[in-house]
KOLPA-528340 format. One record per residue (C-alpha): residue in three letters; x, y, z. Coordinates in pm, whole numbers, padded with zeros to 5 digits, always signed. Layout:
N
ALAXYZ/...
***
This chain:
373
UNK-02946-04760-01467/UNK-02831-04643-01814/UNK-02888-04294-01955/UNK-03133-04438-02210/UNK-03345-04597-01936/UNK-03326-04279-01734/UNK-03462-04078-02036/UNK-03749-04329-02062/UNK-03831-04284-01694/UNK-03828-03904-01730/UNK-04123-03930-01974/UNK-04322-04147-01737/UNK-04646-04018-01587/UNK-04554-04193-01263/UNK-04380-03966-01012/UNK-04191-04258-00860/UNK-04031-04346-01186/UNK-03940-03980-01257/UNK-03791-03963-00903/UNK-03577-04268-00976/UNK-03450-04114-01291/UNK-03385-03775-01128/UNK-03183-03946-00857/UNK-02976-04124-01118/UNK-02903-03808-01309/UNK-02815-03618-00990/UNK-02567-03886-00894/UNK-02424-03873-01249/UNK-02371-03500-01211/UNK-02177-03524-00885/UNK-01973-03827-00981/UNK-01613-03723-01056/UNK-01570-03981-01335/UNK-01868-03864-01544/UNK-01760-03738-01888/UNK-01807-03365-01946/UNK-02077-03396-02221/UNK-02281-03638-02007/UNK-02252-03411-01712/UNK-02381-03116-01907/UNK-02672-03309-02047/UNK-02762-03439-01698/UNK-02754-03088-01561/UNK-02987-02965-01834/UNK-03231-03244-01753/UNK-03211-03176-01377/UNK-03276-02806-01435/UNK-03614-02903-01581/UNK-03677-03172-01323/UNK-03620-02914-01041/UNK-03955-02766-01161/UNK-04135-03104-01153/UNK-04477-03083-00990/UNK-04407-03383-00765/UNK-04216-03299-00440/UNK-04090-03663-00449/UNK-03902-03586-00765/UNK-03758-03261-00639/UNK-03675-03419-00312/UNK-03482-03700-00487/UNK-03264-03437-00656/UNK-03216-03243-00331/UNK-03103-03552-00138/UNK-02859-03656-00407/UNK-02701-03311-00449/UNK-02708-03198-00086/UNK-02356-03301+00027/UNK-02159-03238-00291/UNK-01944-02948-00399/UNK-01990-03059-00761/UNK-02368-02994-00751/UNK-02492-02727-00989/UNK-02519-02408-00781/UNK-02837-02278-00961/UNK-03027-02598-00886/UNK-02909-02596-00521/UNK-03022-02238-00471/UNK-03354-02310-00639/UNK-03428-02621-00429/UNK-03320-02440-00107/UNK-03632-02221-00149/UNK-03859-02516-00209/UNK-04107-02654+00051/UNK-03940-02783+00371/UNK-03967-03150+00289/UNK-03774-03089-00035/UNK-03530-02821+00082/UNK-03428-02979+00411/UNK-03124-03182+00286/UNK-02992-02875+00099/UNK-03047-02643+00392/UNK-02889-02883+00634/UNK-02580-03006+00443/UNK-02503-02823+00121/UNK-02144-02684+00122/UNK-02230-02456-00166/UNK-02452-02230+00040/UNK-02244-01938+00167/UNK-02311-01758+00495/UNK-02475-01470+00295/UNK-02692-01721+00110/UNK-02808-01874+00435/UNK-02874-01540+00602/UNK-03103-01444+00311/UNK-03281-01777+00340/UNK-03333-01719+00712/UNK-03516-01397+00638/UNK-03712-01560+00356/UNK-03812-01902+00483/UNK-04079-02013+00729/UNK-04015-02160+01076/UNK-03955-02510+00956/UNK-03686-02402+00702/UNK-03522-02179+00956/UNK-03511-02465+01213/UNK-03328-02688+00961/UNK-03068-02419+00899/UNK-03022-02383+01275/UNK-02914-02746+01293/UNK-02621-02704+01044/UNK-02277-02816+01148/UNK-02010-02551+01209/UNK-02274-02278+01201/UNK-02100-01941+01163/UNK-02155-01654+01411/UNK-02310-01424+01153/UNK-02569-01685+01064/UNK-02634-01750+01431/UNK-02693-01378+01482/UNK-02939-01368+01195/UNK-03134-01661+01341/UNK-03144-01485+01683/UNK-03269-01169+01519/UNK-03513-01304+01261/UNK-03561-01673+01348/UNK-03883-01824+01475/UNK-03913-01963+01829/UNK-03853-02319+01685/UNK-03543-02200+01498/UNK-03394-02032+01802/UNK-03455-02342+02019/UNK-03281-02557+01756/UNK-02992-02309+01748/UNK-02956-02326+02134/UNK-02943-02707+02105/UNK-02668-02689+01837/UNK-02337-02729+02021/UNK-02152-02686+01694/UNK-02288-02335+01640/UNK-02068-02037+01724/UNK-02298-01804+01908/UNK-02155-01465+02013/UNK-02257-01306+02350/UNK-02459-01042+02165/UNK-02656-01311+01983/UNK-02726-01492+02312/UNK-02858-01165+02454/UNK-03092-01118+02159/UNK-03208-01477+02191/UNK-03289-01424+02559/UNK-03449-01083+02487/UNK-03691-01233+02237/UNK-03769-01573+02380/UNK-03633-01580+02738/UNK-03980-01641+02875/UNK-04018-01970+02679/UNK-03970-02251+02931/UNK-03822-02493+02679/UNK-03557-02242+02573/UNK-03474-02147+02932/UNK-03418-02512+03021/UNK-03172-02557+02730/UNK-02984-02232+02787/UNK-02947-02259+03165/UNK-02740-02575+03109/UNK-02509-02401+02858/UNK-02161-02324+02996/UNK-02108-02076+02711/UNK-02412-01861+02808/UNK-02294-01509+02916/UNK-02345-01453+03288/UNK-02577-01154+03236/UNK-02805-01376+03021/UNK-02799-01646+03286/UNK-02920-01394+03549/UNK-03192-01269+03320/UNK-03320-01625+03285/UNK-03312-01682+03660/UNK-03504-01360+03709/UNK-03761-01463+03455/UNK-03814-01792+03637/UNK-03860-01597+03961/UNK-04122-01371+03790/UNK-04310-01675+03671/UNK-04319-01825+04022/UNK-04414-01508+04193/UNK-04701-01449+03949/UNK-04825-01806+03950/UNK-05192-01827+04048/UNK-05136-02173+04191/UNK-04840-02065+04411/UNK-05033-01771+04544/UNK-05330-01988+04624/UNK-05116-02238+04811/UNK-04891-02002+05018/UNK-05036-01655+04972/UNK-04923-01359+04768/UNK-04695-01206+05028/UNK-04521-01525+05116/UNK-04489-01619+04750/UNK-04310-01285+04686/UNK-04084-01336+04989/UNK-03999-01692+04897/UNK-03927-01587+04536/UNK-03695-01305+04659/UNK-03500-01542+04884/UNK-03472-01799+04612/UNK-03359-01536+04363/UNK-03092-01412+04609/UNK-02956-01765+04662/UNK-02954-01827+04283/UNK-02769-01509+04222/UNK-02507-01598+04482/UNK-02464-01933+04316/UNK-02425-01753+03982/UNK-02148-01534+04139/UNK-01969-01851+04253/UNK-01962-01983+03898/UNK-01863-01659+03730/UNK-01511-01599+03604/UNK-01344-01278+03726/UNK-01335-01153+03367/UNK-01711-01172+03353/UNK-01795-01024+03689/UNK-01819-00666+03573/UNK-02089-00776+03319/UNK-02278-00948+03598/UNK-02260-00638+03821/UNK-02397-00428+03533/UNK-02678-00666+03479/UNK-02771-00680+03848/UNK-02770-00303+03865/UNK-02985-00277+03553/UNK-03234-00526+03698/UNK-03243-00353+04038/UNK-03097-00654+04216/UNK-02802-00475+04380/UNK-02999-00444+04698/UNK-02867-00389+05048/UNK-02964-00745+05139/UNK-02772-00881+04841/UNK-02459-00682+04924/UNK-02466-00807+05291/UNK-02519-01161+05178/UNK-02222-01143+04936/UNK-01991-01018+05211/UNK-02113-01269+05468/UNK-02044-01552+05219/UNK-01693-01411+05153/UNK-01743-01320+04784/UNK-01453-01078+04805/UNK-01350-01075+04438/UNK-01707-01004+04333/UNK-01735-00737+04599/UNK-01427-00568+04450/UNK-01597-00555+04112/UNK-01924-00440+04272/UNK-01771-00152+04466/UNK-01549-00052+04173/UNK-01851-00032+03947/UNK-02066+00165+04191/UNK-01783+00403+04299/UNK-01632+00441+03952/UNK-01291+00360+04102/UNK-01030+00133+03937/UNK-01055-00226+04055/UNK-00693-00246+04170/UNK-00743+00057+04390/UNK-01054-00092+04542/UNK-00877-00424+04594/UNK-00586-00253+04773/UNK-00820-00067+05009/UNK-01023-00377+05096/UNK-00718-00595+05146/UNK-00502-00358+05349/UNK-00672-00020+05389/UNK-00771+00140+05718/UNK-01134+00140+05823/UNK-01172+00512+05742/UNK-01056+00446+05385/UNK-01290+00159+05357/UNK-01593+00356+05475/UNK-01493+00648+05252/UNK-01499+00404+04959/UNK-01843+00286+05067/UNK-01964+00643+05074/UNK-01838+00699+04722/UNK-02018+00379+04616/UNK-02334+00512+04787/UNK-02377+00198+04997/UNK-02623+00258+05272/UNK-02458+00394+05594/UNK-02619+00140+05833/UNK-02435-00146+05658/UNK-02088+00011+05665/UNK-01989-00130+06002/UNK-02107-00486+05944/UNK-01928-00487+05606/UNK-01608-00372+05769/UNK-01650-00637+06033/UNK-01671-00911+05771/UNK-01375-00765+05576/UNK-01155-00810+05890/UNK-01269-01176+05920/UNK-01186-01253+05561/UNK-00860-01072+05577/UNK-00759-01293+05868/UNK-00861-01601+05670/UNK-00656-01487+05367/UNK-00349-01428+05582/UNK-00387-01765+05749/UNK-00422-01607+06091/UNK-00760-01762+06158/UNK-01003-02033+06046/UNK-01347-01897+05982/UNK-01647-01940+05756/UNK-01987-01793+05684/UNK-02111-01842+06038/UNK-01812-01651+06190/UNK-01828-01377+05930/UNK-02201-01313+05974/UNK-02158-01313+06349/UNK-01882-01055+06318/UNK-02121-00845+06109/UNK-02387-00870+06375/UNK-02139-00780+06649/UNK-02022-00478+06452/UNK-02371-00334+06461/UNK-02354-00307+06839/UNK-02625-00333+07101/UNK-02705+00041+07080/UNK-02794+00011+06711/UNK-02953-00335+06717/UNK-03314-00211+06743/UNK-03275+00012+06435/UNK-03085-00255+06241/UNK-03346-00531+06298/UNK-03391-00624+05930/UNK-03009-00642+05888/UNK-02968-00866+06187/UNK-03256-01090+06072/UNK-03097-01134+05735/UNK-02762-01220+05886/UNK-02925-01469+06118/UNK-03083-01627+05809/UNK-02744-01650+05637/UNK-02603-01818+05945/UNK-02886-02069+05953/UNK-02846-02147+05583/UNK-02468-02209+05634/UNK-02530-02437+05932/UNK-02794-02637+05732/UNK-02556-02666+05436/UNK-02269-02786+05664/UNK-02495-03039+05832/UNK-02619-03169+05494/UNK-02261-03205+05368/UNK-02157-03387+05686/UNK-02438-03642+05641/UNK-02355-03683+05274/UNK-01989-03757+05346/UNK-02082-04001+05632/UNK-02325-04186+05401/
***
């Protein structure tokens, strides 16, 4: 198409012809070989066409300019604020839009425009934070799907705080390896709340059993979360569990029975306000009196001191290579440490440890069958 023909099309009453001319002029503007005067003339024409009443015309300009650094900035900024069907290519791809520009657009645009921005490649952390703070549900979900977005832990926390009850977002985030461990626990807890409050679940198994099943499932999920947590993140998880009221006696016993010694170090250090290395030294080689004094400082319930110490001795032997033991042996040592004289008063503790043993035996049997198959 020549410039003369383009000018003829620009005067057309048909939007399709104006769109064709607009696309030609936009391509002329971004082409490196276009003479300076021709480029300036094309920019002047595009500036007027950017106000054309037809979205097809404006959309043709946006598509042609979207990926170029030679596009006129004033036209790009103008079209970025257009209706979503026009603005989408600019919002998604334009290299001329700075992080500050995009943050302002997040605050200004509707859910559809925000969602397009959330899909941008190499999305910067400041922009991700703005989307988490001001973005719609749709935009936040698109951001969570964007593996090329740099999302800081604080932004993830705001995302979960605002939309953590949304099932679609939970499903996306729970599969994210980069999700902070405290956010992962918050999502697991929200799933538990949904199940325990479900009218259908209550009708099928009853309210009391639903609450008990949910608690047990939550405890197992949290233990699994501990297993997948890096030592550097364990303190954050302990803080989150304490904030949520999940550092229960049952949870502490379960952790020790399952041999989560590194996590137990972080847990006791947090509760007792004692340096981790000091706690680690006492648990690895300290006398029983030093261990129970540490438990007192951490305000762990007195009835669980003896079973905890019993498990510590088992896991010490395993670490030294003096014995071969697993969850079943550790939980039995915890039961034995309670003693017959205290068994009647420690009924709930014994019941929990028996349940841990049974779970371990079922898991071992399932693994044996899997390997044999």
